[in-house]
N, C-alpha and C positions, 0 to 999 in steps of 0.2 A: 132285757130279764128276761127270762129262760119261760115258757110258757107254759101254762102250765096245765099236763089234758088230762080229759075223765078219765079218776077212776079204772073202770071200762079198758078206759084203749093202755093204761098203763101193766096194768092185770094183763089182757094178754100182753103185750109186749113182751112181756116174762115171759107169759108161755111159748111165745112163738121161739122165745130163744130159750128155753128149757126141752124145745123142743126138736130146735139142733143139736141141745145137745143127745140126745135119747136118736139119735140120728134119724130125726123123721121132716124130712128137708118140704114135704106136702102141707103135713099142718100146720105146720113151723108154720110156714111165709103164706097161707090165708090165713092166722093172725096178726097180722104187721098189713098197717093201716102206711098202703105204700099210696100216698102225694103228698103237699106242698107243707099239709098240714101234719100229717104224717112222721115230713120226714124230720122241725127240726123243732115237733114235740116228740121228736123221741131222744134230742138233748139232754129230753129230761131227766134222764140215766145217771146223769152228772151230779146230780144233784142226788138220785139213792147210793151211788156210787162213794161220797164229798167223806162221810164217818169213815169207812174202811180206809179210804184213802188219806185223810190225816191218820189213821193212828199205823196204819204202814211207814210215812211221813215220822212219825215219834219213835218208828222202833230204827228207821233210817239215822233217826239225826241223836241218838242215844248212843253212838262211836262215837259222840265225838267228833271237831271237827269244824264245830260251827262259832267263830266269833262276833257274828251280829244277833243285834236285837231281839228278845221276841215280837215287836212288832213288822222287823223286813223279814223281820225268816217267814212271816204270817201272809205278807205282804209275795210275795219273792215265790212261793210255794205257790200262794195261789195265783200265780201266774204262771206258774209250769204245769197249774191246775186244765187251766184253761188251755193251754197251747196242746197240750195234750190230746183234748180229748179234738184238738180241730183243723191242728197240723192237719199230720194224714185223712181227713177227708177231703180235705183244700189238693194234699196233694194226686186223690183216687177221683178226682175232677179229669183230671188232665192224663192219668193214667189208663182212666177204664175206657178212652175215646182208642189211649193207642194198646186198647185191646182189644177194640173194635167191644168194648158191651158198653156204650152208655146210655142205652136206655139201661143199665143195672148201678148205674151208681148213686142210686133212691132210693130203692132198692134193699141198697149192698148196705149206706151206712144207718141206718133202720135196724136191720138187721146185724149187724153191726158195733150202734148203740145201745143199743135192748141187753145186748149179748156181756157187753161189758157190766151189766150186773152176776150176771151168772159170772163171769171168769172169779169176780172178786168173794163172790163168795168158794170158789173153789180155795182160792190164792192165799187166805186171813187167813181160815185157820192153822191150816198146814203157818206159814206163816209165824204165826203166832207160837206156836208150836216147837221149831225149832226156834227161837229167841229166848222159848227158859232154856233148853236148849237140852234136846226132849232129843232121848235118845244118845247124851253126849255131842260130841265140836264134831266127831265127823258123818253118827247118824240127824245131826241139827242141818248141817250141810246137803248131806243126800233128801232129807225132805223140801233143803227149798229149788234143788235140779228138778224134784220131781213136780213140785207145784209149779214149778217153772211151765217143766213139758208140759205134762196135763195141760194148761191157757191155752200155751204155741199148740199147739194140736187141735183143741176145740176153737181156737179160733183160725187156721188154716185151713180145718174144717165148717166154719163159716163161711171165708171166702172163695172158698173154694164151689161153696153148694152155691148160693146167693147169685157171684158171678158168671156160676158156674164158664169155666176154667179147668184148663189142666192143672194138677199137683203142684208137680212146676214155678210153673209160672202162682200158683194157688200162697206156694211157700217163699217164692222172693219181696212180696208181699206179704207175712205176715212178719219178715226178718225185715225189712222195710218199717215198720208198725214199733217194732218192737226197737229197729237204731235210730229211728226217732224218741221216741219214748228216752231215751237211755240221754238220748246229746240234750234234752232236756232237761232232763233229772243232772247231768251231770256240771251245766251248764247252771243251775238253779247253788246247787254246793258248790261252785264256785263261785259263786258271786258273795253267796254266806262265809265263806273260805274269808275272802276279802280278801 
């Protein structure tokens, strides 16, 4: 069961993620509760992101290719959602040691989790514009690419800033998270295609 953090901690975490978007790391990091409780509480961001994720899954499934019933579809995508929230932080536990930043792992996961809410706030509206065909097929494709680029650049900045590493390793870690997400989604799609 996910802990429900106090409202003030949730608002502070979201504000910290917003300050990272505004490239204000000093004020951002002061907003995050960097202890064990803050670590687990940051996963509450998954609850905040879930409705938007459900909309994105619905848009994705509208393209067809699903032969499973709705209950199986719900179960498989729920499992995929949980995996996307756990796989990268778990991988980062080991990678932070390899990068000689083990002490930055907890702050990084906390900042990354809260930043996922901001990522969704950027990505979802643009995805909806693309889904309704805004700007025609080429315009929709461009909107999707811009949305993805903005989200990845933001995550790269969070990674580089909070882990206190150079830009290239941060880009590699951001790419790893993206590839893990694609793999999990593709596996879920394959399971639903039967």
